[in-house]
All heavy atoms as a GROMACS GRO file, in nm:
protein
  596
    1MET      N    1   0.084  -0.117   0.001
    1MET     CA    2   0.001   0.000  -0.001
    1MET      C    3   0.090   0.123   0.003
    1MET      O    4   0.181   0.136   0.077
    1MET     CB    5  -0.090  -0.001   0.128
    1MET     CG    6  -0.176   0.119   0.136
    1MET     SD    7  -0.286   0.125   0.282
    1MET     CE    8  -0.303  -0.039   0.334
    2ASP      N    9   0.058   0.222  -0.088
    2ASP     CA   10   0.135   0.344  -0.089
    2ASP      C   11   0.104   0.430   0.028
    2ASP      O   12  -0.009   0.434   0.077
    2ASP     CB   13   0.104   0.424  -0.217
    2ASP     CG   14   0.148   0.354  -0.343
    2ASP    OD1   15   0.244   0.275  -0.333
    2ASP    OD2   16   0.090   0.377  -0.448
    3ARG      N   17   0.206   0.496   0.080
    3ARG     CA   18   0.186   0.584   0.194
    3ARG      C   19   0.174   0.727   0.148
    3ARG      O   20   0.244   0.769   0.058
    3ARG     CB   21   0.302   0.571   0.292
    3ARG     CG   22   0.316   0.428   0.341
    3ARG     CD   23   0.371   0.410   0.476
    3ARG     NE   24   0.334   0.501   0.575
    3ARG     CZ   25   0.247   0.479   0.670
    3ARG    NH1   26   0.180   0.365   0.674
    3ARG    NH2   27   0.222   0.567   0.764
    4LEU      N   28   0.084   0.801   0.209
    4LEU     CA   29   0.072   0.943   0.175
    4LEU      C   30   0.184   1.018   0.246
    4LEU      O   31   0.224   0.987   0.357
    4LEU     CB   32  -0.062   0.996   0.228
    4LEU     CG   33  -0.186   0.942   0.162
    4LEU    CD1   34  -0.308   1.000   0.230
    4LEU    CD2   35  -0.189   0.978   0.015
    5PRO      N   36   0.238   1.120   0.178
    5PRO     CA   37   0.340   1.198   0.244
    5PRO      C   38   0.283   1.282   0.359
    5PRO      O   39   0.162   1.315   0.354
    5PRO     CB   40   0.392   1.290   0.132
    5PRO     CG   41   0.285   1.292   0.030
    5PRO     CD   42   0.210   1.160   0.043
    6ASP      N   43   0.364   1.316   0.453
    6ASP     CA   44   0.322   1.401   0.562
    6ASP      C   45   0.292   1.538   0.502
    6ASP      O   46   0.351   1.583   0.406
    6ASP     CB   47   0.436   1.411   0.665
    6ASP     CG   48   0.395   1.500   0.782
    6ASP    OD1   49   0.336   1.445   0.877
    6ASP    OD2   50   0.426   1.618   0.777
    7SER      N   51   0.200   1.612   0.565
    7SER     CA   52   0.156   1.743   0.511
    7SER      C   53   0.268   1.843   0.513
    7SER      O   54   0.265   1.944   0.440
    7SER     CB   55   0.038   1.796   0.588
    7SER     OG   56   0.069   1.814   0.724
    8SER      N   57   0.376   1.822   0.589
    8SER     CA   58   0.489   1.915   0.589
    8SER      C   59   0.589   1.882   0.484
    8SER      O   60   0.686   1.954   0.462
    8SER     CB   61   0.555   1.915   0.727
    8SER     OG   62   0.605   1.787   0.754
    9SER      N   63   0.570   1.770   0.414
    9SER     CA   64   0.664   1.726   0.310
    9SER      C   65   0.647   1.803   0.183
    9SER      O   66   0.540   1.840   0.144
    9SER     CB   67   0.639   1.575   0.284
    9SER     OG   68   0.702   1.536   0.165
   10PRO      N   69   0.760   1.831   0.110
   10PRO     CA   70   0.748   1.900  -0.021
   10PRO      C   71   0.672   1.812  -0.122
   10PRO      O   72   0.627   1.862  -0.224
   10PRO     CB   73   0.891   1.920  -0.063
   10PRO     CG   74   0.980   1.859   0.037
   10PRO     CD   75   0.894   1.805   0.149
   11ALA      N   76   0.657   1.681  -0.097
   11ALA     CA   77   0.584   1.594  -0.187
   11ALA      C   78   0.435   1.616  -0.175
   11ALA      O   79   0.358   1.555  -0.251
   11ALA     CB   80   0.620   1.449  -0.160
   12CYS      N   81   0.391   1.695  -0.081
   12CYS     CA   82   0.250   1.722  -0.061
   12CYS      C   83   0.224   1.870  -0.087
   12CYS      O   84   0.213   1.949   0.007
   12CYS     CB   85   0.213   1.684   0.083
   12CYS     SG   86   0.038   1.712   0.117
   13PRO      N   87   0.219   1.912  -0.213
   13PRO     CA   88   0.202   2.056  -0.242
   13PRO      C   89   0.059   2.101  -0.210
   13PRO      O   90  -0.037   2.035  -0.243
   13PRO     CB   91   0.229   2.064  -0.392
   13PRO     CG   92   0.190   1.931  -0.446
   13PRO     CD   93   0.224   1.830  -0.331
   14VAL      N   94   0.052   2.216  -0.150
   14VAL     CA   95  -0.079   2.280  -0.126
   14VAL      C   96  -0.066   2.420  -0.180
   14VAL      O   97   0.008   2.501  -0.126
   14VAL     CB   98  -0.111   2.284   0.027
   14VAL    CG1   99  -0.244   2.354   0.051
   14VAL    CG2  100  -0.117   2.143   0.080
   15ALA      N  101  -0.130   2.448  -0.292
   15ALA     CA  102  -0.115   2.578  -0.360
   15ALA      C  103  -0.246   2.649  -0.364
   15ALA      O  104  -0.348   2.591  -0.399
   15ALA     CB  105  -0.061   2.552  -0.503
   16ALA      N  106  -0.245   2.776  -0.330
   16ALA     CA  107  -0.362   2.859  -0.342
   16ALA      C  108  -0.384   2.895  -0.488
   16ALA      O  109  -0.290   2.899  -0.565
   16ALA     CB  110  -0.344   2.983  -0.257
   17PRO      N  111  -0.501   2.923  -0.536
   17PRO     CA  112  -0.624   2.933  -0.456
   17PRO      C  113  -0.698   2.802  -0.439
   17PRO      O  114  -0.797   2.793  -0.372
   17PRO     CB  115  -0.708   3.029  -0.537
   17PRO     CG  116  -0.672   3.002  -0.680
   17PRO     CD  117  -0.522   2.968  -0.676
   18ILE      N  118  -0.649   2.694  -0.499
   18ILE     CA  119  -0.712   2.563  -0.482
   18ILE      C  120  -0.636   2.486  -0.378
   18ILE      O  121  -0.518   2.463  -0.391
   18ILE     CB  122  -0.714   2.484  -0.615
   18ILE    CG1  123  -0.795   2.556  -0.720
   18ILE    CG2  124  -0.766   2.343  -0.591
   18ILE    CD1  125  -0.788   2.494  -0.856
   19TRP      N  126  -0.704   2.450  -0.269
   19TRP     CA  127  -0.640   2.376  -0.160
   19TRP      C  128  -0.662   2.228  -0.186
   19TRP      O  129  -0.774   2.180  -0.178
   19TRP     CB  130  -0.696   2.418  -0.026
   19TRP     CG  131  -0.667   2.558   0.006
   19TRP    CD1  132  -0.744   2.667  -0.023
   19TRP    CD2  133  -0.553   2.607   0.072
   19TRP    NE1  134  -0.685   2.781   0.021
   19TRP    CE2  135  -0.566   2.749   0.080
   19TRP    CE3  136  -0.439   2.550   0.128
   19TRP    CZ2  137  -0.472   2.832   0.139
   19TRP    CZ3  138  -0.346   2.630   0.186
   19TRP    CH2  139  -0.361   2.768   0.193
   20GLN      N  140  -0.556   2.157  -0.214
   20GLN     CA  141  -0.568   2.012  -0.241
   20GLN      C  142  -0.540   1.935  -0.113
   20GLN      O  143  -0.460   1.973  -0.033
   20GLN     CB  144  -0.469   1.972  -0.350
   20GLN     CG  145  -0.494   2.039  -0.482
   20GLN     CD  146  -0.394   2.002  -0.585
   20GLN    OE1  147  -0.306   1.920  -0.560
   20GLN    NE2  148  -0.408   2.059  -0.702
   21ALA      N  149  -0.610   1.823  -0.100
   21ALA     CA  150  -0.594   1.741   0.019
   21ALA      C  151  -0.627   1.596  -0.016
   21ALA      O  152  -0.704   1.571  -0.106
   21ALA     CB  153  -0.686   1.788   0.130
   22GLU      N  154  -0.562   1.506   0.055
   22GLU     CA  155  -0.592   1.364   0.043
   22GLU      C  156  -0.607   1.307   0.184
   22GLU      O  157  -0.547   1.358   0.278
   22GLU     CB  158  -0.473   1.290  -0.022
   22GLU     CG  159  -0.458   1.313  -0.169
   22GLU     CD  160  -0.348   1.229  -0.226
   22GLU    OE1  161  -0.342   1.108  -0.198
   22GLU    OE2  162  -0.262   1.284  -0.295
   23LEU      N  163  -0.691   1.204   0.191
   23LEU     CA  164  -0.719   1.141   0.316
   23LEU      C  165  -0.730   0.993   0.294
   23LEU      O  166  -0.798   0.949   0.203
   23LEU     CB  167  -0.848   1.197   0.375
   23LEU     CG  168  -0.892   1.152   0.516
   23LEU    CD1  169  -0.788   1.198   0.618
   23LEU    CD2  170  -1.028   1.206   0.548
   24HIS      N  171  -0.662   0.915   0.376
   24HIS     CA  172  -0.670   0.768   0.370
   24HIS      C  173  -0.712   0.720   0.504
   24HIS      O  174  -0.643   0.744   0.604
   24HIS     CB  175  -0.536   0.708   0.332
   24HIS     CG  176  -0.540   0.560   0.333
   24HIS    ND1  177  -0.584   0.484   0.227
   24HIS    CD2  178  -0.504   0.473   0.429
   24HIS    CE1  179  -0.577   0.357   0.260
   24HIS    NE2  180  -0.528   0.345   0.380
   25LEU      N  181  -0.826   0.653   0.510
   25LEU     CA  182  -0.881   0.602   0.638
   25LEU      C  183  -0.890   0.451   0.631
   25LEU      O  184  -0.923   0.393   0.527
   25LEU     CB  185  -1.020   0.660   0.662
   25LEU     CG  186  -1.034   0.809   0.665
   25LEU    CD1  187  -1.180   0.848   0.686
   25LEU    CD2  188  -0.948   0.870   0.773
   26GLY      N  189  -0.861   0.386   0.743
   26GLY     CA  190  -0.876   0.244   0.754
   26GLY      C  191  -0.958   0.210   0.876
   26GLY      O  192  -0.932   0.265   0.987
   27PHE      N  193  -1.056   0.124   0.858
   27PHE     CA  194  -1.141   0.087   0.969
   27PHE      C  195  -1.122  -0.062   0.999
   27PHE      O  196  -1.090  -0.138   0.908
   27PHE     CB  197  -1.288   0.112   0.936
   27PHE     CG  198  -1.322   0.259   0.920
   27PHE    CD1  199  -1.305   0.321   0.797
   27PHE    CD2  200  -1.363   0.335   1.025
   27PHE    CE1  201  -1.334   0.456   0.779
   27PHE    CE2  202  -1.391   0.469   1.010
   27PHE     CZ  203  -1.376   0.530   0.886
   28ALA      N  204  -1.140  -0.102   1.122
   28ALA     CA  205  -1.123  -0.242   1.161
   28ALA      C  206  -1.226  -0.277   1.270
   28ALA      O  207  -1.267  -0.191   1.347
   28ALA     CB  208  -0.983  -0.267   1.215
   29ALA      N  209  -1.261  -0.406   1.276
   29ALA     CA  210  -1.351  -0.456   1.379
   29ALA      C  211  -1.266  -0.500   1.495
   29ALA      O  212  -1.175  -0.581   1.479
   29ALA     CB  213  -1.437  -0.565   1.325
   30ARG      N  214  -1.296  -0.448   1.610
   30ARG     CA  215  -1.225  -0.488   1.733
   30ARG      C  216  -1.324  -0.505   1.847
   30ARG      O  217  -1.392  -0.410   1.886
   30ARG     CB  218  -1.121  -0.382   1.775
   30ARG     CG  219  -1.007  -0.378   1.679
   30ARG     CD  220  -0.890  -0.302   1.736
   30ARG     NE  221  -0.785  -0.291   1.636
   30ARG     CZ  222  -0.712  -0.186   1.612
   30ARG    NH1  223  -0.731  -0.080   1.686
   30ARG    NH2  224  -0.622  -0.186   1.518
   31ALA      N  225  -1.332  -0.626   1.897
   31ALA     CA  226  -1.422  -0.658   2.011
   31ALA      C  227  -1.567  -0.611   1.985
   31ALA      O  228  -1.628  -0.550   2.070
   31ALA     CB  229  -1.366  -0.599   2.137
   32GLY      N  230  -1.619  -0.638   1.864
   32GLY     CA  231  -1.756  -0.599   1.831
   32GLY      C  232  -1.776  -0.454   1.801
   32GLY      O  233  -1.889  -0.411   1.791
   33ARG      N  234  -1.671  -0.379   1.785
   33ARG     CA  235  -1.682  -0.235   1.754
   33ARG      C  236  -1.598  -0.205   1.633
   33ARG      O  237  -1.487  -0.252   1.619
   33ARG     CB  238  -1.632  -0.156   1.875
   33ARG     CG  239  -1.644  -0.010   1.858
   33ARG     CD  240  -1.603   0.063   1.982
   33ARG     NE  241  -1.634   0.203   1.963
   33ARG     CZ  242  -1.638   0.293   2.058
   33ARG    NH1  243  -1.614   0.258   2.182
   33ARG    NH2  244  -1.666   0.417   2.032
   34THR      N  245  -1.649  -0.119   1.544
   34THR     CA  246  -1.572  -0.070   1.432
   34THR      C  247  -1.492   0.049   1.476
   34THR      O  248  -1.547   0.142   1.533
   34THR     CB  249  -1.663  -0.030   1.314
   34THR    OG1  250  -1.740  -0.144   1.278
   34THR    CG2  251  -1.582   0.015   1.195
   35VAL      N  252  -1.358   0.045   1.457
   35VAL     CA  253  -1.274   0.156   1.500
   35VAL      C  254  -1.197   0.211   1.384
   35VAL      O  255  -1.169   0.143   1.285
   35VAL     CB  256  -1.173   0.108   1.612
   35VAL    CG1  257  -1.251   0.067   1.734
   35VAL    CG2  258  -1.087   0.000   1.560
   36LEU      N  259  -1.162   0.337   1.392
   36LEU     CA  260  -1.077   0.404   1.296
   36LEU      C  261  -0.935   0.364   1.330
   36LEU      O  262  -0.879   0.408   1.428
   36LEU     CB  263  -1.095   0.554   1.300
   36LEU     CG  264  -1.012   0.640   1.209
   36LEU    CD1  265  -1.041   0.607   1.065
   36LEU    CD2  266  -1.036   0.788   1.234
   37ARG      N  267  -0.874   0.274   1.251
   37ARG     CA  268  -0.740   0.223   1.283
   37ARG      C  269  -0.631   0.295   1.209
   37ARG      O  270  -0.512   0.290   1.249
   37ARG     CB  271  -0.732   0.075   1.258
   37ARG     CG  272  -0.740   0.036   1.111
   37ARG     CD  273  -0.702  -0.106   1.086
   37ARG     NE  274  -0.716  -0.140   0.946
   37ARG     CZ  275  -0.625  -0.105   0.851
   37ARG    NH1  276  -0.520  -0.040   0.884
   37ARG    NH2  277  -0.648  -0.136   0.726
   38GLU      N  278  -0.662   0.360   1.101
   38GLU     CA  279  -0.562   0.431   1.021
   38GLU      C  280  -0.618   0.561   0.972
   38GLU      O  281  -0.728   0.568   0.923
   38GLU     CB  282  -0.523   0.343   0.902
   38GLU     CG  283  -0.405   0.393   0.824
   38GLU     CD  284  -0.358   0.294   0.722
   38GLU    OE1  285  -0.428   0.191   0.698
   38GLU    OE2  286  -0.253   0.318   0.662
   39ASN      N  287  -0.540   0.666   0.988
   39ASN     CA  288  -0.583   0.803   0.954
   39ASN      C  289  -0.462   0.880   0.904
   39ASN      O  290  -0.383   0.934   0.981
   39ASN     CB  291  -0.643   0.870   1.078
   39ASN     CG  292  -0.690   1.010   1.052
   39ASN    OD1  293  -0.681   1.061   0.940
   39ASN    ND2  294  -0.742   1.074   1.156
   40ARG      N  295  -0.441   0.878   0.770
   40ARG     CA  296  -0.330   0.949   0.712
   40ARG      C  297  -0.385   1.065   0.629
   40ARG      O  298  -0.487   1.047   0.559
   40ARG     CB  299  -0.246   0.858   0.626
   40ARG     CG  300  -0.179   0.748   0.704
   40ARG     CD  301  -0.073   0.674   0.621
   40ARG     NE  302  -0.111   0.649   0.485
   40ARG     CZ  303  -0.145   0.530   0.435
   40ARG    NH1  304  -0.153   0.426   0.513
   40ARG    NH2  305  -0.174   0.517   0.307
   41HIS      N  306  -0.317   1.176   0.631
   41HIS     CA  307  -0.364   1.291   0.552
   41HIS      C  308  -0.249   1.362   0.484
   41HIS      O  309  -0.133   1.350   0.523
   41HIS     CB  310  -0.436   1.390   0.645
   41HIS     CG  311  -0.348   1.447   0.752
   41HIS    ND1  312  -0.271   1.558   0.730
   41HIS    CD2  313  -0.320   1.405   0.876
   41HIS    CE1  314  -0.203   1.583   0.841
   41HIS    NE2  315  -0.230   1.494   0.930
   42CYS      N  316  -0.287   1.435   0.382
   42CYS     CA  317  -0.193   1.522   0.309
   42CYS      C  318  -0.273   1.649   0.281
   42CYS      O  319  -0.379   1.645   0.222
   42CYS     CB  320  -0.152   1.454   0.180
   42CYS     SG  321  -0.038   1.553   0.081
   43GLY      N  322  -0.227   1.762   0.333
   43GLY     CA  323  -0.300   1.884   0.319
   43GLY      C  324  -0.393   1.905   0.438
   43GLY      O  325  -0.383   1.839   0.540
   44PRO      N  326  -0.488   1.998   0.423
   44PRO     CA  327  -0.570   2.040   0.538
   44PRO      C  328  -0.686   1.949   0.574
   44PRO      O  329  -0.755   1.973   0.670
   44PRO     CB  330  -0.619   2.179   0.494
   44PRO     CG  331  -0.626   2.168   0.347
   44PRO     CD  332  -0.508   2.085   0.307
   45LEU      N  333  -0.716   1.847   0.496
   45LEU     CA  334  -0.828   1.760   0.524
   45LEU      C  335  -0.797   1.672   0.645
   45LEU      O  336  -0.695   1.606   0.652
   45LEU     CB  337  -0.859   1.673   0.402
   45LEU     CG  338  -0.988   1.590   0.406
   45LEU    CD1  339  -1.110   1.680   0.421
   45LEU    CD2  340  -0.998   1.508   0.280
   46ARG      N  341  -0.892   1.669   0.744
   46ARG     CA  342  -0.866   1.593   0.867
   46ARG      C  343  -0.996   1.524   0.912
   46ARG      O  344  -1.105   1.566   0.878
   46ARG     CB  345  -0.830   1.688   0.984
   46ARG     CG  346  -0.706   1.770   0.964
   46ARG     CD  347  -0.581   1.689   0.981
   46ARG     NE  348  -0.462   1.769   1.000
   46ARG     CZ  349  -0.397   1.832   0.904
   46ARG    NH1  350  -0.437   1.825   0.780
   46ARG    NH2  351  -0.287   1.903   0.929
   47VAL      N  352  -0.977   1.419   0.995
   47VAL     CA  353  -1.090   1.363   1.066
   47VAL      C  354  -1.097   1.437   1.196
   47VAL      O  355  -1.001   1.438   1.273
   47VAL     CB  356  -1.067   1.212   1.092
   47VAL    CG1  357  -1.179   1.160   1.186
   47VAL    CG2  358  -1.070   1.134   0.964
   48GLN      N  359  -1.210   1.502   1.220
   48GLN     CA  360  -1.228   1.576   1.344
   48GLN      C  361  -1.263   1.482   1.458
   48GLN      O  362  -1.212   1.498   1.568
   48GLN     CB  363  -1.336   1.682   1.326
   48GLN     CG  364  -1.348   1.771   1.446
   48GLN     CD  365  -1.445   1.885   1.422
   48GLN    OE1  366  -1.525   1.881   1.329
   48GLN    NE2  367  -1.436   1.988   1.506
   49LYS      N  368  -1.346   1.383   1.429
   49LYS     CA  369  -1.392   1.295   1.535
   49LYS      C  370  -1.454   1.170   1.477
   49LYS      O  371  -1.519   1.174   1.373
   49LYS     CB  372  -1.494   1.368   1.623
   49LYS     CG  373  -1.531   1.300   1.750
   49LYS     CD  374  -1.619   1.387   1.838
   49LYS     CE  375  -1.637   1.323   1.968
   49LYS     NZ  376  -1.715   1.410   2.058
   50ALA      N  377  -1.437   1.057   1.543
   50ALA     CA  378  -1.508   0.934   1.511
   50ALA      C  379  -1.632   0.927   1.595
   50ALA      O  380  -1.626   0.942   1.718
   50ALA     CB  381  -1.418   0.813   1.533
   51LEU      N  382  -1.747   0.905   1.531
   51LEU     CA  383  -1.873   0.905   1.606
   51LEU      C  384  -1.943   0.770   1.591
   51LEU      O  385  -1.923   0.698   1.494
   51LEU     CB  386  -1.966   1.013   1.549
   51LEU     CG  387  -1.914   1.155   1.550
   51LEU    CD1  388  -2.006   1.247   1.472
   51LEU    CD2  389  -1.898   1.206   1.692
   52TYR      N  390  -2.030   0.739   1.688
   52TYR     CA  391  -2.102   0.610   1.687
   52TYR      C  392  -2.251   0.633   1.714
   52TYR      O  393  -2.308   0.577   1.807
   52TYR     CB  394  -2.043   0.518   1.794
   52TYR     CG  395  -1.903   0.479   1.765
   52TYR    CD1  396  -1.797   0.556   1.811
   52TYR    CD2  397  -1.875   0.364   1.690
   52TYR    CE1  398  -1.664   0.519   1.782
   52TYR    CE2  399  -1.744   0.329   1.660
   52TYR     CZ  400  -1.640   0.408   1.708
   52TYR     OH  401  -1.513   0.374   1.679
   53PRO      N  402  -2.321   0.714   1.631
   53PRO     CA  403  -2.462   0.742   1.656
   53PRO      C  404  -2.554   0.621   1.633
   53PRO      O  405  -2.665   0.618   1.684
   53PRO     CB  406  -2.495   0.856   1.560
   53PRO     CG  407  -2.399   0.839   1.448
   53PRO     CD  408  -2.273   0.785   1.514
   54GLU      N  409  -2.506   0.523   1.557
   54GLU     CA  410  -2.588   0.404   1.528
   54GLU      C  411  -2.545   0.283   1.610
   54GLU      O  412  -2.589   0.173   1.586
   54GLU     CB  413  -2.575   0.371   1.379
   54GLU     CG  414  -2.625   0.480   1.288
   54GLU     CD  415  -2.602   0.451   1.143
   54GLU    OE1  416  -2.634   0.338   1.099
   54GLU    OE2  417  -2.549   0.536   1.070
   55GLY      N  418  -2.457   0.305   1.705
   55GLY     CA  419  -2.409   0.193   1.787
   55GLY      C  420  -2.266   0.162   1.750
   55GLY      O  421  -2.206   0.216   1.657
   56ASP      N  422  -2.204   0.065   1.823
   56ASP     CA  423  -2.062   0.033   1.807
   56ASP      C  424  -2.028  -0.032   1.673
   56ASP      O  425  -1.913  -0.026   1.634
   56ASP     CB  426  -2.020  -0.061   1.917
   56ASP     CG  427  -2.007   0.009   2.053
   56ASP    OD1  428  -2.005   0.136   2.054
   56ASP    OD2  429  -1.999  -0.057   2.155
   57ALA      N  430  -2.123  -0.088   1.604
   57ALA     CA  431  -2.092  -0.158   1.475
   57ALA      C  432  -2.059  -0.062   1.362
   57ALA      O  433  -1.988  -0.101   1.269
   57ALA     CB  434  -2.207  -0.250   1.437
   58VAL      N  435  -2.107   0.062   1.369
   58VAL     CA  436  -2.087   0.159   1.259
   58VAL      C  437  -2.011   0.279   1.308
   58VAL      O  438  -2.063   0.350   1.398
   58VAL     CB  439  -2.221   0.203   1.198
   58VAL    CG1  440  -2.199   0.304   1.086
   58VAL    CG2  441  -2.301   0.083   1.146
   59CYS      N  442  -1.894   0.303   1.254
   59CYS     CA  443  -1.816   0.420   1.289
   59CYS      C  444  -1.832   0.522   1.181
   59CYS      O  445  -1.805   0.497   1.063
   59CYS     CB  446  -1.668   0.383   1.304
   59CYS     SG  447  -1.560   0.522   1.344
   60GLN      N  448  -1.872   0.644   1.216
   60GLN     CA  449  -1.883   0.754   1.121
   60GLN      C  450  -1.774   0.852   1.150
   60GLN      O  451  -1.750   0.892   1.266
   60GLN     CB  452  -2.019   0.822   1.134
   60GLN     CG  453  -2.136   0.732   1.099
   60GLN     CD  454  -2.268   0.804   1.108
   60GLN    OE1  455  -2.276   0.924   1.127
   60GLN    NE2  456  -2.377   0.729   1.097
   61ALA      N  457  -1.702   0.893   1.047
   61ALA     CA  458  -1.591   0.987   1.061
   61ALA      C  459  -1.638   1.126   1.019
   61ALA      O  460  -1.685   1.147   0.910
   61ALA     CB  461  -1.471   0.942   0.978
   62LEU      N  462  -1.624   1.221   1.109
   62LEU     CA  463  -1.658   1.360   1.083
   62LEU      C  464  -1.538   1.426   1.019
   62LEU      O  465  -1.433   1.437   1.082
   62LEU     CB  466  -1.698   1.429   1.213
   62LEU     CG  467  -1.740   1.576   1.203
   62LEU    CD1  468  -1.864   1.590   1.114
   62LEU    CD2  469  -1.770   1.628   1.340
   63LEU      N  470  -1.548   1.470   0.893
   63LEU     CA  471  -1.438   1.525   0.820
   63LEU      C  472  -1.442   1.679   0.828
   63LEU      O  473  -1.547   1.740   0.830
   63LEU     CB  474  -1.443   1.486   0.673
   63LEU     CG  475  -1.443   1.337   0.644
   63LEU    CD1  476  -1.443   1.313   0.493
   63LEU    CD2  477  -1.324   1.271   0.708
   64LEU      N  478  -1.321   1.736   0.827
   64LEU     CA  479  -1.307   1.882   0.834
   64LEU      C  480  -1.207   1.927   0.732
   64LEU      O  481  -1.095   1.875   0.728
   64LEU     CB  482  -1.264   1.924   0.973
   64LEU     CG  483  -1.244   2.073   0.997
   64LEU    CD1  484  -1.375   2.148   0.986
   64LEU    CD2  485  -1.185   2.093   1.134
   65HIS      N  486  -1.245   2.016   0.644
   65HIS     CA  487  -1.156   2.082   0.546
   65HIS      C  488  -1.176   2.230   0.567
   65HIS      O  489  -1.262   2.293   0.506
   65HIS     CB  490  -1.191   2.039   0.405
   65HIS     CG  491  -1.088   2.078   0.304
   65HIS    ND1  492  -1.069   2.210   0.269
   65HIS    CD2  493  -1.004   2.005   0.230
   65HIS    CE1  494  -0.975   2.216   0.177
   65HIS    NE2  495  -0.933   2.092   0.152
   66PRO      N  496  -1.099   2.291   0.659
   66PRO     CA  497  -1.128   2.428   0.697
   66PRO      C  498  -1.107   2.535   0.591
   66PRO      O  499  -1.159   2.644   0.601
   66PRO     CB  500  -1.029   2.452   0.814
   66PRO     CG  501  -0.917   2.356   0.791
   66PRO     CD  502  -0.984   2.236   0.725
   67LEU      N  503  -1.031   2.504   0.485
   67LEU     CA  504  -0.997   2.609   0.386
   67LEU      C  505  -1.092   2.617   0.271
   67LEU      O  506  -1.103   2.716   0.202
   67LEU     CB  507  -0.856   2.585   0.337
   67LEU     CG  508  -0.754   2.580   0.454
   67LEU    CD1  509  -0.619   2.535   0.401
   67LEU    CD2  510  -0.745   2.715   0.520
   68SER      N  511  -1.164   2.508   0.240
   68SER     CA  512  -1.268   2.512   0.137
   68SER      C  513  -1.356   2.393   0.159
   68SER      O  514  -1.413   2.380   0.261
   68SER     CB  515  -1.205   2.509  -0.005
   68SER     OG  516  -1.137   2.388  -0.026
   69GLY      N  517  -1.367   2.306   0.059
   69GLY     CA  518  -1.444   2.180   0.076
   69GLY      C  519  -1.583   2.202   0.123
   69GLY      O  520  -1.660   2.267   0.057
   70ILE      N  521  -1.617   2.150   0.239
   70ILE     CA  522  -1.754   2.150   0.291
   70ILE      C  523  -1.807   2.293   0.311
   70ILE      O  524  -1.910   2.332   0.258
   70ILE     CB  525  -1.764   2.066   0.417
   70ILE    CG1  526  -1.726   1.921   0.388
   70ILE    CG2  527  -1.903   2.075   0.478
   70ILE    CD1  528  -1.697   1.837   0.508
   71ALA      N  529  -1.734   2.375   0.384
   71ALA     CA  530  -1.778   2.510   0.412
   71ALA      C  531  -1.779   2.596   0.289
   71ALA      O  532  -1.864   2.680   0.272
   71ALA     CB  533  -1.690   2.571   0.520
   72GLY      N  534  -1.679   2.581   0.201
   72GLY     CA  535  -1.668   2.668   0.083
   72GLY      C  536  -1.738   2.608  -0.036
   72GLY      O  537  -1.729   2.662  -0.146
   73ARG      N  538  -1.805   2.494  -0.022
   73ARG     CA  539  -1.873   2.425  -0.127
   73ARG      C  540  -1.782   2.388  -0.244
   73ARG      O  541  -1.821   2.388  -0.358
   73ARG     CB  542  -1.993   2.506  -0.179
   73ARG     CG  543  -2.099   2.528  -0.076
   73ARG     CD  544  -2.220   2.591  -0.130
   73ARG     NE  545  -2.319   2.606  -0.022
   73ARG     CZ  546  -2.412   2.694  -0.021
   73ARG    NH1  547  -2.426   2.776  -0.123
   73ARG    NH2  548  -2.496   2.698   0.078
   74GLY      N  549  -1.655   2.364  -0.210
   74GLY     CA  550  -1.560   2.320  -0.312
   74GLY      C  551  -1.580   2.173  -0.341
   74GLY      O  552  -1.652   2.102  -0.272
   75PRO      N  553  -1.518   2.122  -0.445
   75PRO     CA  554  -1.534   1.981  -0.481
   75PRO      C  555  -1.463   1.886  -0.387
   75PRO      O  556  -1.350   1.913  -0.345
   75PRO     CB  557  -1.473   1.969  -0.620
   75PRO     CG  558  -1.375   2.079  -0.625
   75PRO     CD  559  -1.430   2.192  -0.539
   76ILE      N  560  -1.530   1.782  -0.346
   76ILE     CA  561  -1.470   1.671  -0.273
   76ILE      C  562  -1.488   1.546  -0.358
   76ILE      O  563  -1.601   1.509  -0.388
   76ILE     CB  564  -1.530   1.655  -0.133
   76ILE    CG1  565  -1.505   1.779  -0.050
   76ILE    CG2  566  -1.478   1.528  -0.066
   76ILE    CD1  567  -1.562   1.773   0.089
   77ARG      N  568  -1.376   1.487  -0.403
   77ARG     CA  569  -1.384   1.374  -0.495
   77ARG      C  570  -1.338   1.250  -0.425
   77ARG      O  571  -1.244   1.252  -0.349
   77ARG     CB  572  -1.297   1.403  -0.616
   77ARG     CG  573  -1.348   1.514  -0.700
   77ARG     CD  574  -1.256   1.538  -0.813
   77ARG     NE  575  -1.130   1.586  -0.752
   77ARG     CZ  576  -1.035   1.648  -0.815
   77ARG    NH1  577  -1.047   1.670  -0.944
   77ARG    NH2  578  -0.925   1.685  -0.757
   78ARG      N  579  -1.403   1.141  -0.459
   78ARG     CA  580  -1.358   1.009  -0.411
   78ARG      C  581  -1.286   0.939  -0.524
   78ARG      O  582  -1.321   0.956  -0.640
   78ARG     CB  583  -1.479   0.925  -0.372
   78ARG     CG  584  -1.550   0.979  -0.249
   78ARG     CD  585  -1.660   0.893  -0.206
   78ARG     NE  586  -1.703   0.790  -0.300
   78ARG     CZ  587  -1.801   0.712  -0.280
   78ARG    NH1  588  -1.872   0.718  -0.173
   78ARG    NH2  589  -1.835   0.620  -0.368
   79PRO      N  590  -1.180   0.860  -0.490
   79PRO     CA  591  -1.109   0.790  -0.596
   79PRO      C  592  -1.197   0.679  -0.659
   79PRO      O  593  -1.294   0.636  -0.608
   79PRO     CB  594  -0.991   0.725  -0.524
   79PRO     CG  595  -1.021   0.734  -0.378
   79PRO     CD  596  -1.129   0.834  -0.358
   0.00000   0.00000   0.00000
């Protein structure tokens, strides 16, 4: 599996006015609960919090892109 560069790395360019970001999440089942086991990012996109509103079997990740994305109605693309 390829690793994302750290956001401070020159391999992770973030250029204005378009703020680019990547996020790689990995979930795993542990003791009957789905947990966020891997959280790698490049750029400003982050997981703010893992939530369990439907119970322990379903983990929902609250994403935050403070520079555009959700708040600025910018594009968020899935691979």
